[in-house]
N, C-alpha and C positions, 0 to 999 in steps of 0.2 A: 549236597555233593556225594555222589556214589563212590564207593571204594572199588578198586580193581584188584582182584586176587588171582595170581597165576597158579594154575594147578596142572600137573602133567598127567595125561590120561594113562600112560603106561604104569605109573606108580603114584596115585594120588596121596599126597602127604596128609596123614590123619589130623595133624594140627590145623592145616588149612581147612579141611573138611569140617572140623569142629567149629571153627570160626564162622563158616558159612551157615552151619546149622543154628548157631546162636542167633544170627540175623533172622533166619526163617522163624525160629521159635518166638522171637520178639515181634512178629508180625511184619517183618521186612519183605520186600520184593527183590528177587534176584533175576539176573539174566545169566543163563548157563548153557553149556554145550550139550547137544544130543547127537544121535547118529545121523540126523538130517540137518535142520537149521537150528540156530540158537533159539532157546525158548525163554519166555517170561513166566516166572513161577512163584508160588507161595505155598505155605503150609495149608493143607486141606482143612485143618481144624480151626483156622483163624479167619473168622468172618470179616473182620475189618480189612485184612489183607486181600481177601477175595473181592470185596467191594472196591478196593483201590484198583485192582486189575480190570474189573468190569468198567470202571470209570475211564481208565486209560483206553480201553478198546471201544468205548462209546456204546456199551450194551447194558441191559438190565441183568443183574446177577442171575436171576431165576431163568432168564432166557439164553444165557451165554452157553456156547458150545466149547467148553474147555476140556482138555484131556486130563486124565488122571495118570500120572507117571508112577508106575509101580516097580518094585524091585524084582518081583517074579509073580507067578500066578497063585501063590499059596493063600493069599487073603482076598481072592477075587470075590468070594461070596459076601464080603462086607459091603460091596458096592454094586454087585451084579446078581440078578436072579439066576437060579440054577440053569445052566446051559447043557445041551445034549452032548453026548460023547464025541460025535463027529466034529462039532464046533470046537470043543476043547482040544481035540487032536490037531486041528488047524492052528489054533493059538500056540500050542506046544511046539509045533513045527516052525512057525514063523517068528517066534519071540525067543530071546531078544532080537529085535530087528526093526527096520524102518516102516512099521505099520501102525495104524490106529484102528482098533476094532470097536465098532459101535455095537453095544450090547444092551439088553434090557436092564434098566436100573432096579436095584433092590430096595426093599422098604427100609433098610437100615442105612440108607444114604445120609450124610450129614444134613441137618435141617434146612440149610440154604438150598440144597438140591432136591428136596422132597418132591417138588412138582415135576421133576424131570423123569420122563418115561425111559430115556436112554442115556447112557454115558459112554464116553470114548476112553478106551483103555490103551495105554502105551507101555511097553517095556523096551526102552531104547538100548541098542547095542553100543553103549558108551559107558566106560567105567566110572567116569566122574559123576554122571547123572545117577547111575545105579548106587554108587557109594553114598551120595547125598540122600537118596530115598531110604537106603538101608539105615543110615545113621539117624535120620529123622524119625523113623519108626512108623511112618504112614505116608501115603502118596503126596507128591507135590502136584498141585493143580497148575496146569500149564497151558500156554497159548503161544503160537509162533510169533516171532517179531518180524517175520518176513511179510512184505506187502505182496498180496497175491498178484497184483498187476505189474509189479516192477521187480527186476533183479538188480539190486543195488549193493555196492561194495560195503556199505555200512552194516549190512546184516551178516557179513561173514568175518569182518575184522574186529576183534574185541576192543581195540583202542578207539575205533570209529563208532562202535556200538556205545561205548562209554560216553563219547562226546555227545551223541544224539540223545541218550537216555539219562544223562547225568542227573537231571532234576526230577526224574520220574521214579527211579528205582534206588535201592539202597546199596546194591552190590552187583558188580559184573564179574563173573567167573571167566577168566581167560584160559580157555582150554585149547588154544591154537585156532587156526582159521576154521570156520564152520562151512557147512555146505549151503547151497542155495536151492536145493530141491526138497520139497516137503515130503512128509510120509504118505504112503498109499493108504487111503481110508476105505475100509470095507464094513458095510452095514450088515450085521448078523442078527438084527432085532426082528426081522420078518420071517416069512416062510422059507425064503431062499436068500443066499448072500448077494448083496448088491455092491458093486464097486462105485463108490461115491467120487473118489478122486484117485487117478493113477499118478503116483509119485515115485519116490526112490525105490520102494519095495516092488520086486517083480510080481506080477499077478500069475506067473507060471506056477507058483507054489500052490495055487488052488486048482 
């Protein structure tokens, strides 16, 4: 049975944040709000939790395209190879915001991601998500709970999310109604940026 914890985005209660962090540090899976759709996430340092998410999504962990939810760009070099100044300026301009940037992976990636040539970096414009990552002290590995083919109410209403995911996750963070439009994905791992998916984030920024 998953627990439902209400957190207000305008002013996240530190006590509730601490409770959620304890679940993450114990290898728990959480569903939490972002600036796009609700995400399914876990602590990047917990391999068993990562394997649970991969199983739920029906993919092999080393092949999974999960996003790394970061607080800001200050520890980017832990996960991403050095990027040029113009790319960094785009990231600075767009983040926090509804974008996923695919960047070349660093050699210092956690061992389960060592084979990955690229990683997806997200800094969502959502205070709850950012407070969680900040308190955890490292990224949350995340994937959307939205079905790409369907727009369903259960992906936006935390109580319906709890009903559907009750036996799969440990905690659902109720941050109010979520969106149904995923992030815009831009691949910066090649010679020129490629828009992989046009979502909530405007591509005019580029």
